[in-house]
C-alpha positions as CSV (number, residue, x, y, z in Angstrom):
1,X,124.9,82.3,121.4
2,X,121.7,84.2,121.8
3,X,121.3,87.3,119.6
4,X,119.0,90.2,120.2
5,X,116.0,90.7,118.0
6,X,116.6,93.4,115.3
7,X,113.3,95.0,116.6
8,X,115.1,95.7,119.9
9,X,117.3,98.2,118.1
10,X,115.6,101.6,118.7
11,X,116.2,102.9,115.1
12,X,115.0,99.7,113.4
13,X,112.0,99.6,115.7
14,X,111.1,103.2,114.9
15,X,111.5,102.7,111.2
16,X,109.4,99.5,111.3
17,X,106.7,101.2,113.4
18,X,106.5,104.2,111.1
19,X,106.5,102.1,108.0
20,X,103.6,100.0,109.3
21,X,101.8,103.1,110.3
22,X,102.2,104.6,106.8
23,X,100.8,101.4,105.2
24,X,97.9,101.3,107.6
25,X,97.2,105.0,106.9
26,X,97.3,104.3,103.2
27,X,95.0,101.3,103.4
28,X,92.5,103.2,105.6
29,X,92.6,106.2,103.2
30,X,92.0,104.0,100.2
31,X,89.1,102.3,101.9
32,X,87.5,105.6,102.9
33,X,88.2,107.0,99.4
34,X,86.3,104.1,97.8
35,X,83.4,104.6,100.2
36,X,83.1,108.4,100.0
37,X,81.1,110.3,97.4
38,X,77.7,111.8,96.5
39,X,76.2,108.3,96.1
40,X,75.9,106.3,99.3
41,X,78.3,103.4,99.4
42,X,79.2,102.1,102.8
43,X,82.5,100.6,103.9
44,X,80.9,97.2,104.2
45,X,80.0,97.2,100.6
46,X,83.5,98.2,99.7
47,X,85.0,95.4,101.8
48,X,82.7,92.9,100.1
49,X,83.9,94.2,96.7
50,X,87.6,93.9,97.8
51,X,87.1,90.4,99.1
52,X,85.2,89.4,95.9
53,X,81.9,88.7,97.8
54,X,79.9,91.5,96.2
55,X,77.0,90.5,93.9
56,X,77.5,90.9,90.2
57,X,75.6,93.7,88.4
58,X,75.2,95.8,91.6
59,X,75.0,99.6,90.8
60,X,77.2,100.5,93.8
61,X,79.9,98.1,92.6
62,X,79.8,99.8,89.2
63,X,80.3,103.2,90.9
64,X,83.2,101.9,92.9
65,X,85.0,100.3,89.9
66,X,84.3,103.1,87.3
67,X,84.4,106.3,89.4
68,X,85.9,105.8,92.9
69,X,88.7,103.4,92.1
70,X,90.3,105.4,89.3
71,X,90.2,108.5,91.4
72,X,91.8,106.9,94.4
73,X,94.5,105.3,92.4
74,X,95.2,108.6,90.5
75,X,95.5,110.4,93.9
76,X,97.9,107.7,95.1
77,X,100.2,108.0,92.1
78,X,100.0,111.8,92.1
79,X,101.1,111.9,95.8
80,X,103.8,109.4,95.2
81,X,105.2,111.3,92.2
82,X,105.1,114.8,93.7
83,X,106.5,113.8,97.1
84,X,109.3,111.7,95.6
85,X,110.1,114.5,93.2
86,X,110.4,116.9,96.1
87,X,112.7,114.5,97.9
88,X,115.0,114.3,94.9
89,X,115.2,118.0,94.4
90,X,115.8,118.7,98.1
91,X,118.6,116.1,98.1
92,X,120.4,117.2,94.9
93,X,120.0,120.9,95.3
94,X,120.8,120.9,99.1
95,X,117.7,123.0,99.8
96,X,114.9,121.8,102.1
97,X,112.5,124.2,100.4
98,X,113.0,122.8,96.9
99,X,110.0,120.9,95.3
100,X,108.6,120.7,91.8
101,X,105.8,123.3,92.3
102,X,107.9,126.0,94.0
103,X,110.8,125.6,91.5
104,X,108.4,126.0,88.6
105,X,108.8,122.5,87.2
106,X,105.0,121.8,87.6
107,X,104.2,125.2,86.2
108,X,106.4,124.7,83.2
109,X,104.8,121.3,82.6
110,X,101.3,122.8,82.8
111,X,102.4,125.6,80.4
112,X,103.7,123.0,77.9
113,X,100.5,120.9,78.2
114,X,98.3,123.9,77.6
115,X,100.3,124.9,74.5
116,X,99.9,121.3,73.3
117,X,96.1,121.5,73.8
118,X,95.9,124.8,71.9
119,X,97.9,123.3,69.1
120,X,95.4,120.5,68.8
121,X,97.8,117.7,69.8
122,X,96.5,114.4,71.1
123,X,97.1,113.8,74.8
124,X,99.4,110.9,73.9
125,X,102.1,111.6,72.7
126,X,101.6,115.2,71.7
127,X,100.5,116.9,75.0
128,X,102.8,114.6,77.0
129,X,105.8,115.7,75.0
130,X,105.0,119.4,75.2
131,X,104.5,119.1,78.9
132,X,107.8,117.3,79.4
133,X,109.5,119.9,77.2
134,X,108.0,122.7,79.3
135,X,109.3,121.1,82.6
136,X,112.8,120.7,81.1
137,X,112.9,124.3,79.9
138,X,112.0,125.6,83.3
139,X,114.4,123.3,85.1
140,X,117.2,124.5,82.8
141,X,116.3,128.2,83.5
142,X,116.3,127.7,87.2
143,X,119.7,125.9,87.2
144,X,121.1,128.6,84.8
145,X,119.9,131.5,87.0
146,X,121.3,130.0,90.2
147,X,124.5,128.5,88.8
148,X,127.0,127.7,91.6
149,X,127.4,125.6,94.7
150,X,127.5,128.1,97.5
151,X,124.7,128.7,99.9
152,X,124.0,132.0,98.2
153,X,123.5,130.3,94.9
154,X,121.2,127.7,96.5
155,X,119.1,130.5,98.0
156,X,119.1,132.2,94.6
157,X,117.8,128.9,93.2
158,X,114.7,129.1,95.3
159,X,114.1,132.7,94.2
160,X,114.7,131.8,90.6
161,X,112.2,129.0,90.9
162,X,109.6,131.4,92.3
163,X,110.2,133.9,89.5
164,X,110.0,131.2,86.8
165,X,106.8,129.9,88.3
166,X,105.3,133.4,88.3
167,X,106.4,133.8,84.7
168,X,104.7,130.5,83.8
169,X,101.6,131.6,85.6
170,X,101.6,134.8,83.5
171,X,101.9,132.8,80.3
172,X,99.1,130.5,81.3
173,X,96.8,133.5,82.0
174,X,97.7,135.0,78.6
175,X,96.9,131.7,76.9
176,X,93.6,131.5,78.7
177,X,92.8,135.1,77.5
178,X,93.3,134.2,73.8
179,X,91.8,130.6,74.0
180,X,88.7,129.6,72.2
181,X,85.7,129.0,74.5
182,X,85.5,125.3,73.7
183,X,89.1,124.8,74.9
184,X,88.8,126.7,78.2
185,X,87.4,123.7,80.1
186,X,90.5,121.6,79.2
187,X,92.8,124.4,80.2
188,X,91.2,125.0,83.5
189,X,91.6,121.3,84.3
190,X,95.4,121.9,84.6
191,X,95.0,124.9,86.9
192,X,92.6,123.4,89.4
193,X,94.5,120.2,90.3
194,X,91.3,118.2,90.1
195,X,91.1,114.4,90.3
196,X,87.3,114.0,89.8
197,X,87.6,113.2,86.1
198,X,90.2,110.4,86.5
199,X,89.6,107.3,84.3
200,X,91.2,103.8,84.6
201,X,92.9,104.3,81.2
202,X,94.6,107.4,82.6
203,X,95.7,105.5,85.7
204,X,97.2,102.7,83.6
205,X,99.1,105.2,81.5
206,X,100.4,107.0,84.6
207,X,101.5,103.6,86.2
208,X,103.3,102.7,82.9
209,X,105.2,105.9,82.9
210,X,106.0,106.4,86.6
211,X,106.7,103.0,88.0
212,X,110.0,102.6,86.1
213,X,110.9,106.1,87.4
214,X,110.3,105.0,91.0
215,X,112.6,102.0,90.4
216,X,115.3,104.4,89.1
217,X,115.0,106.6,92.2
218,X,115.4,103.6,94.5
219,X,118.4,102.3,92.5
220,X,120.1,105.7,92.9
221,X,119.1,106.1,96.6
222,X,122.6,105.0,97.8
223,X,124.2,107.6,95.5
224,X,122.0,110.3,96.9
225,X,123.2,109.3,100.4
226,X,126.8,109.7,99.3
227,X,126.1,113.1,97.7
228,X,124.7,114.4,101.0
229,X,128.4,114.3,102.2
230,X,129.4,116.7,99.5
231,X,130.2,116.5,95.8
232,X,133.9,116.0,96.4
233,X,133.4,113.2,98.9
234,X,130.9,111.6,96.5
235,X,133.4,111.7,93.7
236,X,136.0,110.2,95.9
237,X,133.6,107.3,96.7
238,X,133.2,106.6,93.0
239,X,130.0,108.5,92.2
240,X,129.7,110.2,88.9
241,X,128.1,113.4,90.3
242,X,127.1,115.0,87.0
243,X,125.7,111.8,85.5
244,X,123.8,111.0,88.7
245,X,122.4,114.5,88.9
246,X,121.4,114.6,85.3
247,X,119.6,111.2,85.4
248,X,117.7,112.0,88.6
249,X,116.7,115.5,87.4
250,X,115.5,114.2,84.1
251,X,113.7,111.3,85.6
252,X,112.0,113.4,88.2
253,X,111.0,116.1,85.6
254,X,109.6,113.4,83.3
255,X,107.4,111.8,85.9
256,X,106.2,115.2,87.3
257,X,105.2,116.3,83.8
258,X,103.5,113.0,83.1
259,X,101.5,113.5,86.3
260,X,100.6,117.1,85.6
261,X,99.3,116.0,82.2
262,X,96.7,113.9,83.9
263,X,95.9,115.6,87.2
264,X,96.8,119.3,86.8
265,X,98.8,121.5,89.2
266,X,99.2,120.3,92.8
267,X,101.3,122.6,95.0
268,X,103.5,121.8,98.1
269,X,103.0,118.0,98.2
270,X,106.7,117.6,97.5
271,X,107.5,120.0,100.4
272,X,105.2,118.5,103.1
273,X,105.7,114.8,102.8
274,X,109.6,114.6,102.4
275,X,110.1,117.1,105.3
276,X,107.9,115.2,107.7
277,X,109.3,111.8,106.8
278,X,112.9,113.1,107.0
279,X,112.3,114.3,110.5
280,X,110.8,110.9,111.4
281,X,113.1,108.5,109.6
282,X,116.4,110.3,109.1
283,X,118.2,111.0,105.9
284,X,118.9,107.5,104.5
285,X,117.3,107.6,101.0
286,X,117.2,103.8,100.9
287,X,114.4,104.2,103.5
288,X,113.1,107.6,102.5
289,X,112.4,106.8,98.8
290,X,109.9,103.9,99.5
291,X,108.5,105.7,102.6
292,X,107.9,108.8,100.5
293,X,106.1,106.9,97.8
294,X,103.8,105.3,100.4
295,X,103.4,108.4,102.6
296,X,102.9,110.7,99.6
297,X,100.2,108.5,98.2
298,X,98.4,108.3,101.5
299,X,98.7,112.1,101.9
300,X,97.1,112.8,98.5
301,X,94.3,110.3,99.1
302,X,93.5,112.0,102.4
303,X,93.6,115.5,100.7
304,X,91.2,114.2,98.1
305,X,88.9,113.0,100.8
306,X,89.0,116.4,102.4
307,X,88.2,118.0,99.1
308,X,85.0,115.9,99.0
309,X,84.1,116.2,102.7
310,X,84.6,119.9,103.5
311,X,82.1,121.6,101.2
312,X,78.4,121.2,102.1
313,X,77.6,120.7,98.4
314,X,79.8,119.5,95.6
315,X,83.6,119.5,96.1
316,X,86.6,121.7,95.8
317,X,89.8,121.0,93.8
318,X,92.3,119.0,95.7
319,X,95.0,121.4,94.8
320,X,93.3,123.9,97.1
321,X,93.7,121.5,100.0
322,X,97.4,120.8,99.4
323,X,98.1,124.6,99.2
324,X,96.2,125.2,102.4
325,X,98.3,122.6,104.2
326,X,101.7,123.3,102.5
327,X,101.8,127.1,102.3
328,X,102.0,127.6,106.1
329,X,104.7,124.9,106.3
330,X,106.7,126.6,103.6
331,X,106.6,129.9,105.5
332,X,107.8,128.2,108.7
333,X,110.7,126.5,106.9
334,X,111.6,129.7,105.2
335,X,111.8,131.6,108.5
336,X,113.8,128.8,110.1
337,X,116.2,128.8,107.2
338,X,116.6,132.6,107.4
339,X,117.8,132.2,111.1
340,X,120.5,129.7,110.2
């Protein structure tokens, strides 16, 4: 008996096409990222390096390996972390406007990291621990201020996150005002969201900390699907709602704080990417989680390219680019939600 090809199914065909498009976009963005910079390195040279045909000892190859590659990989991980973090918060909190930056999680992590710097802690494990502690404190505050499951409480959660984020910003400004001059450079790093100083050792550390978190999110993707039907329905289907929520929130806060430690504050990434992919792929988290990782990585690499291309001289922090793209979308979503 002849069976139809799975690709003839419109949904499967759309998912396959969009996934392939995301992978092509990611590969193209990485290729351009490796070829873009103040020093002329053409795409052909990058391709020779990728295929192992580049001559040894070439200065351009050293530039690719020591400067360009760590920056591109850091951007990829940063986009994957923040976009998947936004996906989890939106799913668990039932609010399409939720994401680590708006809810104050990133701000809390940055505040904790700055306190660690001022205390003289080493980046690992001292600053990382203070950053994670800051993100958990802000998460607890937001959940406490918006306790409940009604729509009103979910809207209050968004407002609580904005207030907590503003409070964290005030603390950061205060810490800057009392900081010694030799520590100001390190502190400003967290505020600009800059990837220009990425090193391969940092990339390896981020990969070690975040890849297990990605695996956890994928393993819990089916439970997130069930929780979309409501907490009572999820319990009836055998899901431990409190345990699942706690694991996902802690995992997400951990990887966001680990990322903030290395790259600084990046706003609205967790808002833009999950929203666009949910419109394109639907609400199945078994598909959305890997798609968000790939799409978020590609989005951040492209934003980093724009940060290098747009200025006539030098470059601008990539956090500025993500805010320019994400803030208008946040306003549109907020207006749409107000009409519901």
